[in-house]
C-alpha positions in Angstrom: -6.0 18.7 31.1 -7.6 20.0 28.0 -10.8 21.9 28.5 -12.4 19.3 26.2 -11.9 16.6 28.7 -13.3 18.7 31.6 -16.4 19.4 29.5 -16.8 15.7 28.5 -16.5 14.8 32.1 -19.2 17.2 33.1 -21.5 15.5 30.5 -20.9 11.9 31.7 -24.2 11.8 33.7 -26.4 14.4 32.1 -27.0 16.2 28.8 -26.7 19.9 29.3 -27.1 23.2 27.4 -24.1 25.4 27.1 -25.5 27.7 29.7 -26.2 24.8 32.2 -22.7 23.4 31.5 -21.0 26.8 32.2 -22.9 27.2 35.5 -22.2 23.6 36.6 -18.6 24.1 35.5 -18.2 27.1 37.7 -19.7 25.2 40.7 -17.5 22.2 40.4 -14.5 22.2 38.0 -14.2 25.9 38.3 -12.5 25.5 41.7 -9.4 24.2 40.0 -9.8 24.8 36.3 -10.9 28.2 35.0 -12.7 28.6 31.7 -14.8 31.5 30.4 -18.3 30.9 29.0 -16.9 31.8 25.6 -14.2 29.2 25.9 -16.7 26.6 26.9 -19.0 27.4 24.0 -16.1 27.3 21.5 -15.0 23.9 22.9 -18.6 22.5 22.7 -18.7 23.3 19.0 -15.3 21.6 18.4 -16.3 18.5 20.3 -19.6 18.3 18.3 -17.6 18.6 15.1 -15.4 15.7 16.2 -18.6 13.8 16.9 -17.6 13.3 20.6 -20.8 15.2 21.5 -24.2 15.2 20.0 -26.4 18.2 20.1 -30.1 18.6 19.9 -32.5 21.5 19.9 -35.0 21.6 22.7 -38.1 23.8 22.4 -38.9 26.1 25.3 -42.1 28.0 25.7 -41.7 31.8 25.9 -37.9 31.5 25.4 -35.6 30.8 22.5 -34.9 27.1 21.9 -31.8 25.8 23.5 -29.1 23.4 22.3 -28.5 20.5 24.6 -25.2 18.6 24.4 -24.6 14.9 25.3 -21.6 12.6 25.2 -21.5 10.2 22.3 -20.1 6.7 22.4 -17.0 8.0 20.5 -16.7 10.8 23.1 -16.9 8.3 26.0 -14.2 6.2 24.3 -12.0 9.3 23.8 -12.5 10.3 27.5 -11.7 6.8 28.7 -8.4 6.8 26.6 -7.5 10.2 28.1 -7.9 8.9 31.6 -5.2 6.3 30.8 -2.9 8.9 29.3 -0.1 10.7 31.1 -1.2 13.4 33.5 0.3 16.8 33.1 0.6 19.2 36.0 0.3 22.8 34.9 2.1 25.5 36.9 0.0 28.1 38.6 0.3 31.7 37.6 0.1 33.9 40.7 1.0 37.6 40.5 1.2 37.8 44.3 4.2 35.5 44.3 5.9 37.6 41.6 5.2 40.7 43.7 7.0 39.0 46.7 10.2 39.0 44.6 9.9 42.8 44.8 9.3 43.0 48.6 10.8 46.1 50.2 10.2 48.1 53.3 8.3 50.7 51.2 5.8 48.3 49.7 5.5 45.8 52.6 2.3 47.4 53.9 0.6 47.0 50.6 1.8 43.5 50.1 0.6 42.7 53.6 -2.9 43.9 52.7 -2.8 41.7 49.5 -1.8 38.7 51.5 -4.6 39.4 54.0 -7.1 39.7 51.1 -5.9 36.4 49.6 -6.3 34.7 52.9 -9.9 35.9 53.1 -10.5 34.6 49.6 -9.1 31.2 50.5 -11.2 31.2 53.8 -14.4 31.7 51.7 -13.4 28.9 49.3 -12.6 26.6 52.2 -16.0 27.4 53.8 -17.7 26.5 50.5 -15.6 23.3 50.1 -16.5 22.2 53.6 -20.2 23.0 53.1 -20.1 20.8 49.9 -18.2 18.0 51.8 -20.7 17.9 54.6 -23.8 18.1 52.3 -22.7 15.6 49.7 -19.8 13.6 50.9 -20.3 13.2 54.7 -20.1 9.4 54.3 -17.5 8.7 51.6 -17.6 4.9 52.1 -21.2 4.9 50.8 -20.6 7.0 47.7 -20.8 5.5 44.2 -17.4 4.9 42.7 -17.2 8.1 40.5 -18.4 10.2 43.4 -15.5 8.9 45.4 -13.2 10.4 42.9 -15.0 13.8 43.2 -14.7 13.4 47.0 -10.9 12.9 46.6 -10.6 16.0 44.4 -12.5 18.0 47.0 -10.2 16.7 49.8 -7.2 17.9 47.7 -8.7 21.3 47.4 -9.4 21.5 51.1 -5.8 20.4 51.9 -4.3 22.9 49.5 -6.5 25.7 51.0 -5.4 24.8 54.5 -1.8 24.7 53.4 -2.2 28.1 51.8 -3.7 29.6 55.0 -0.6 28.4 56.9 1.6 30.0 54.3 -0.4 33.3 54.6 0.2 33.4 58.3 3.9 32.9 57.9 4.1 35.4 55.1 2.3 38.0 57.2 4.9 37.6 59.9 7.8 38.0 57.6 6.3 40.9 55.7 5.4 42.6 59.0 9.0 42.3 60.2 10.2 43.9 56.9 7.7 46.7 57.3 8.7 47.2 61.0 12.4 47.2 60.0 11.7 49.9 57.4 9.8 52.0 59.9 12.7 51.6 62.4 15.3 52.7 59.9 13.2 55.6 58.6 12.6 57.0 62.2 
């Protein structure tokens, strides 16, 4: 998925400033698609140049004026065409998995700590996902159609998180056994 399509999707319902978009992006798409504020602003300019977004200046009292972006008819058409296009899965980059290729009795303790830290991160993420699910998606059958899609993406995130927790538990057992074996042979 190109960042452009994520930004246009975020603008389907509301016109937003770059700052508002970046904050909303972090709170929704940011769970599975990372983009820096700088990347978002650069993409906003490109989309406006393509005329897929319009931009207008909004006066603010006591603050600098802000630029608000909205999806144009051409942008909606481009987004609709993208939905029908082939979906690409992008491989994740995870240094922890590469570190596991270097597992040894000497570094097992350190790797065990990293797995435990990652498990805590995923637990926090799952807590947030579950809070969102309860607050906004408790009755999925009553949701508007597009929100049902968001609900399904949320369920995918919850499922992946739960699967990762199970992996962490198994990985901790294996790494602990390696560490214990190293301690036994050293003693």
